[in-house]
C-alpha positions in Angstrom: 24.7 14.3 1.2 22.8 13.4 -2.0 20.5 10.5 -2.0 22.6 8.8 -4.6 25.7 8.9 -2.4 23.8 7.6 0.6 22.2 4.6 -1.2 25.3 3.6 -3.1 27.3 4.0 0.1 24.9 1.9 2.0 25.1 -1.0 -0.5 28.9 -0.8 -1.0 29.6 -0.2 2.7 27.6 -3.3 3.5 29.4 -5.3 0.8 32.9 -4.5 2.0 31.9 -5.1 5.6 30.6 -8.5 4.7 33.7 -9.4 2.7 36.1 -8.1 5.3 34.3 -9.9 8.1 33.7 -13.2 6.3 37.2 -14.8 6.8 36.9 -14.2 10.6 33.3 -15.6 11.0 33.0 -17.9 14.0 36.3 -17.1 15.6 36.5 -15.8 19.1 37.6 -12.3 19.9 40.9 -13.6 21.4 41.8 -15.6 18.3 41.1 -12.7 16.0 43.3 -10.4 18.2 46.1 -13.0 18.2 46.0 -13.4 14.4 45.7 -9.7 13.6 47.7 -7.9 16.3 47.8 -4.2 15.6 47.7 -4.6 11.8 44.8 -2.9 10.0 42.1 -5.1 8.5 42.3 -6.0 4.9 40.8 -8.7 2.7 41.9 -12.1 3.8 39.7 -14.7 2.1 41.8 -15.2 -1.1 45.1 -13.7 -0.3 44.4 -10.0 -0.4 41.1 -10.4 -2.1 37.6 -10.8 -0.7 34.1 -12.1 -1.6 30.6 -11.3 -0.4 28.2 -13.7 1.3 24.5 -13.9 1.9 24.4 -10.6 3.7 25.2 -8.6 0.6 23.2 -10.9 -1.7 20.1 -10.3 0.4 20.6 -6.6 0.4 21.0 -6.6 -3.4 17.9 -8.7 -3.9 16.0 -6.4 -1.6 17.1 -3.5 -3.8 16.0 -5.3 -6.9 12.6 -6.0 -5.4 12.2 -2.3 -4.4 12.8 -1.4 -8.1 10.2 -3.9 -9.1 7.6 -2.5 -6.7 8.7 0.8 -5.1 5.2 1.8 -3.9 3.5 -1.4 -3.1 4.8 -3.5 -0.1 2.7 -6.5 -1.1 4.1 -6.6 -4.6 7.6 -5.9 -3.2 7.2 -9.0 -1.0 6.2 -11.2 -4.0 9.2 -10.0 -6.0 11.6 -10.6 -3.1 10.1 -14.0 -2.5 10.8 -15.1 -6.1 14.3 -13.7 -5.9 15.0 -15.6 -2.7 13.6 -18.8 -4.3 16.0 -18.4 -7.2 18.8 -17.6 -4.8 18.3 -20.9 -3.0 18.4 -22.8 -6.3 21.9 -21.3 -6.9 23.1 -23.4 -3.9 24.5 -20.6 -1.7 27.1 -21.7 0.8 26.0 -19.4 3.6 22.3 -19.4 4.6 20.9 -19.1 8.0 18.8 -22.1 9.4 15.7 -20.0 9.8 16.0 -18.5 6.4 16.6 -21.9 4.8 13.4 -23.3 6.3 11.4 -20.4 5.2 12.7 -20.6 1.6 11.9 -24.3 1.5 8.3 -23.4 2.6 8.2 -20.8 -0.2 9.1 -23.5 -2.8 6.5 -25.8 -1.3 3.8 -23.3 -2.0 3.5 -21.2 1.2 2.8 -17.5 0.3 5.3 -14.8 1.4 2.7 -13.9 4.2 2.8 -17.4 5.6 6.3 -18.8 4.8 8.2 -17.4 7.8 9.4 -19.6 10.7 9.6 -19.0 14.4 13.2 -17.7 14.6 14.9 -14.6 16.2 17.9 -14.8 13.9 19.5 -11.7 12.3 18.5 -12.5 8.7 15.8 -9.7 8.4 18.2 -7.2 9.9 20.7 -7.7 7.2 18.1 -6.7 4.6 16.9 -3.7 6.6 19.5 -0.9 6.0 18.7 -0.6 2.3 15.0 -0.4 3.1 15.6 2.5 5.4 17.9 4.3 2.9 15.3 4.0 0.2 11.8 4.1 1.8 12.8 5.9 5.0 11.3 9.3 4.0 7.9 7.9 4.9 8.0 6.1 8.3 4.6 4.4 7.9 5.5 3.0 4.5 8.9 2.0 5.7 7.4 -0.1 8.5 5.1 -1.8 6.0 8.0 -2.8 3.8 10.1 -4.0 6.8 7.2 -6.1 8.1 6.8 -7.8 4.7 10.6 -8.4 4.3 10.9 -9.8 7.9 7.8 -12.1 8.1 8.6 -13.8 4.9 11.4 -15.6 6.7 11.1 -14.9 10.4 7.9 -14.6 12.5 9.4 -14.1 15.9 8.5 -10.5 17.0 12.1 -10.0 18.1 13.3 -10.4 14.5 10.9 -7.7 13.4 12.0 -5.4 16.3 15.6 -5.7 15.3 15.0 -5.2 11.6 12.9 -2.1 12.3 15.7 -0.7 14.5 18.2 -1.0 11.7 15.8 0.3 9.0 14.9 3.3 11.2 18.5 4.0 11.9 19.3 4.1 8.2 16.3 6.3 7.6 17.4 8.8 10.2 20.9 8.8 8.8 19.8 9.4 5.2 16.8 11.7 5.7 17.3 13.4 9.1 21.0 13.8 9.6 21.1 11.1 12.3 24.8 10.6 12.0 25.3 14.0 13.6 24.3 12.8 17.1 24.5 9.0 17.3 23.7 8.9 21.1 20.5 10.8 20.5 19.6 8.3 17.7 20.2 5.4 20.0 17.8 6.9 22.5 15.2 7.5 19.8 15.5 3.9 18.6 15.0 2.7 22.2 11.9 4.8 22.6 10.5 3.7 19.2 10.5 0.0 19.9 7.9 -2.0 21.9 10.4 -4.8 22.5 11.5 -4.4 26.2 14.7 -6.4 25.7 15.9 -4.4 22.7 15.0 -1.1 24.4 17.1 -2.1 27.4 20.0 -3.0 25.2 19.8 0.2 23.2 19.6 2.3 26.4 22.7 0.5 27.7 24.4 1.2 24.4 23.6 4.9 24.7 25.0 5.0 28.3 28.2 3.3 27.2 28.6 5.6 24.2 28.1 8.7 26.2 30.9 7.5 28.5 33.1 6.9 25.5 33.5 3.2 26.3 35.1 1.0 23.6 32.9 -1.4 21.6 34.4 -4.4 23.4 33.2 -3.0 26.8 29.6 -2.7 25.5 29.6 -6.2 24.0 30.8 -7.6 27.3 28.1 -5.7 29.1 25.6 -7.4 26.7 27.0 -10.8 27.6 29.0 -11.2 24.3 32.3 -11.8 25.9 34.0 -14.1 23.3 32.0 -13.1 20.2 28.7 -11.7 19.0 26.0 -14.3 18.4 23.5 -14.4 15.5 20.6 -13.7 17.9 19.1 -10.5 16.6 19.1 -8.7 20.0 22.8 -9.3 20.2 23.6 -8.4 16.5 21.5 -5.3 16.3 22.6 -3.4 19.5 26.3 -4.3 18.9 26.1 -3.2 15.2 24.5 0.1 16.1 27.2 0.7 18.8 30.0 0.0 16.4 28.4 2.4 13.9 27.8 5.0 16.5 31.5 4.9 17.5 32.6 5.9 14.0 29.4 7.0 12.3 30.9 8.3 9.0 34.0 6.0 8.7 33.3 2.6 7.2 36.8 1.3 7.8 36.9 2.2 11.5 33.4 1.1 12.3 33.7 -2.3 10.4 37.1 -2.9 12.1 35.4 -2.5 15.5 32.7 -5.0 14.6 35.1 -7.6 13.2 37.5 -7.5 16.1 34.5 -8.4 18.4 34.4 -11.9 16.9 31.5 -14.2 16.4 29.1 -13.6 13.5 31.6 -11.1 12.0 30.3 -10.9 8.5 26.7 -10.1 9.3 27.6 -7.6 12.1 30.2 -5.9 9.9 27.8 -5.8 6.9 25.1 -4.0 8.9 27.7 -1.6 10.4 29.2 -1.0 6.9 25.8 -0.3 5.5 25.0 2.3 8.1 28.4 4.0 7.9 28.3 4.0 4.2 24.8 5.6 4.2 26.2 8.3 6.4 29.5 8.9 4.6 28.9 7.7 1.1 31.6 5.9 -1.0 34.4 8.3 0.2 34.0 6.8 3.6 35.0 3.3 2.3 38.7 2.4 2.2 39.7 2.3 -1.5 41.7 -0.9 -1.0 38.6 -2.6 0.3 36.7 -1.8 -2.9 39.5 -2.6 -5.2 40.1 -5.9 -3.4 36.6 -7.2 -4.1 36.8 -10.4 -6.3 33.2 -10.6 -7.4 31.1 -11.2 -10.5 28.3 -10.7 -11.5 27.5 -8.7 -8.3 30.7 -6.7 -8.8 31.4 -3.2 -7.3 30.3 -1.7 -10.6 27.0 -3.7 -10.7 26.2 -2.8 -7.0 27.0 0.9 -7.8 24.6 0.8 -10.7 21.9 -0.8 -8.6 22.3 2.0 -6.0 22.2 4.7 -8.6 19.0 3.2 -10.1 17.4 3.0 -6.6 18.4 6.7 -6.1 16.7 7.7 -9.3 13.6 5.8 -8.3 13.3 7.0 -4.7 14.5 10.5 -5.6 11.1 11.1 -7.2 7.8 11.7 -5.4 6.1 9.4 -5.6 8.8 6.8 -6.0 8.7 5.4 -9.5 11.1 3.0 -11.3 11.3 4.0 -15.0 14.1 1.5 -15.5 13.0 -1.6 -13.5 15.3 -4.0 -11.8 18.9 -4.3 -12.9 19.6 -7.4 -15.0 21.8 -10.1 -13.6 23.0 -13.4 -15.1 21.7 -16.3 -13.0 23.9 -18.9 -14.8 27.0 -16.7 -13.8 25.7 -16.6 -10.3 25.5 -20.4 -10.1 29.1 -20.7 -11.4 30.2 -18.0 -9.0 28.7 -20.0 -6.1 30.6 -23.1 -7.1 33.8 -21.1 -7.0 32.9 -19.5 -3.7 32.1 -22.9 -2.1 35.6 -24.2 -3.1 37.3 -21.1 -1.7 35.4 -21.2 1.5 36.2 -24.9 2.0 39.9 -24.2 1.3 39.8 -21.3 3.7 38.2 -23.5 6.4 40.8 -26.3 5.9 43.6 -23.8 6.1 42.2 -22.4 9.3 41.9 -25.9 10.8 45.5 -26.7 9.9 46.7 -23.5 11.5 44.9 -24.4 14.7 46.4 -27.9 14.8 49.9 -26.6 14.1 49.7 -24.0 16.9 
């Protein structure tokens, strides 16, 4: 598959996973099963329409920062830090507690090297797939970029280990045909990490995958019985398992992730990004793309971002002749106000359904 298809697929796969998973965030596995039954997943935030959350926004900002500094991890971190500062001013509805504290520290004058907080959340992992898809041809440089991206918000070594696992998985998929043998890739990721807890979880994932166990069985073995938590060593192994169960099918892999419950948007966004990198845009259900109700980070805008990244990283050395893709910050602010109202209405409707049951 061409680099353009892999990078665009990674971004769009992550976006649709995020949008499909968002309406079910925080619900238990049982409640999601009762609500969906055997029906296939579709957008459910605004009727048959969907919107992205912070998972996609962070991936896109990471892509923009890569275009600003494709060959210098320090300059990349400075660019990403300013984008994250601006993103916070736009009053995003969804932001993790660890990420929020780190961004406040950035605004108070901490440098990107010192702004991170002690958290093992999954924020860095949701920025990692696009790094692997773009920088993954050079493992040493990839690690440098992932370290910069992670430590800007999260200093707990577990957050870095999880982000590296997702970035290395995306790199293997795009540059080494890793989707051809997902079990072997899980074993490789387990060997490549020095985090004992993550290595054990990935080895467990490999064993379950080789037996053909469903994703629910692996999640339960990991202790995620009602839903997947936002702890990085729960999010990352489960996301990798869902991807490995359907490595080139965004629809099937994302559905597995969402039906597990819990932090559905982030897990599904990571899964969608990996499956999209493996299968390109043809691996994404067309109705999921057409159902995206987004501006200015529309499907067309995200596609152009991916194409610009592919032109940049398709050269050796990587060079951005075009620079970051322009985006309207005033339109983003207005979009966030609309998004906040929709999310609040969705939450109230969910509450009313529970009380009426």
